[in-house]
N, C-alpha and C positions, 0 to 999 in steps of 0.2 A: 670600087669599094662596095662591100656588101654589109649592110647593117641588119642585125637580127635581134629581135626581142625574144629571148629564150622563154619567157612566160607564155608566149603565144603558141609555142611548140610543145607544150607539156610542162613538166616541172624543171626547175633550174638544175636539179641533180641529174635528171635524165639527159638534158642538153649537154651538161658537162661530160657525162659518160660518152655520149656520141661524139663530142668534139675530141676527147682523148683517144677514142677508138680510131677516128679519122687520122689523127696525128700519127698514131702507131702504124696504121696502114700506109700512110704517106712515107714515113721514114724507113719503112721496110722495103720500099721500092728499089729499083735498080739505081746504082750509083754511077754518075757520069764519069767518063774518063778523067783522070788527074784529080779526082776528089776522093776523100776518105769516107764520106757519108752523105746521105741526104739530110739537109738542114731545113729547119723552119725559121720563120722570122724570129730574130732575137738570139738564135743559137750562136752565131759568131760573136755577138756582143757579150753573152754570158761566158763563153769560153775565154775571151780576152780579159774580162773582169777577173775571172778565177786565176788566170795566169798572173795578172798584175797583183792580186792580193797575195799570191804565193811568193812571187819573186820581186815585187816592188816595181817601181818605175824609174827610169833614168831621167835625171834633171840636170841640164848643163849648168856650168858654173855661173854664167851670167844670170840665168833665170833664178837660180838659188839665191844669188845676191839680191835680186829684186824682191824675192819672197821675204827674205830676212829683213830687208829695209822696210817693206810694207808692214811687217809684223812689229818692228820697232816703233813705227809711227803710232801703232795702236797699243803700245805698251807690252807687247809680247816679248819675252826673253827666251833665248834658246837654252836648253839644258846643257850643263857642262859636259 
């Protein structure tokens, strides 16, 4: 782990520009076989979240029944 205090390296804005430039350089590098792109930390999670927001998630019947039952205990009713 590397911890950096941006204020010690100049301004916050300058540090952010350098960090973004580094990310651009990194992701422009060669892609490993069987991969579509170079990714940075959080990229797979952001992609999966976007996919779930667009398409929803699958919830099996038993889990849905448990969610509904928990909601009923709290006074939540399902829309018709």
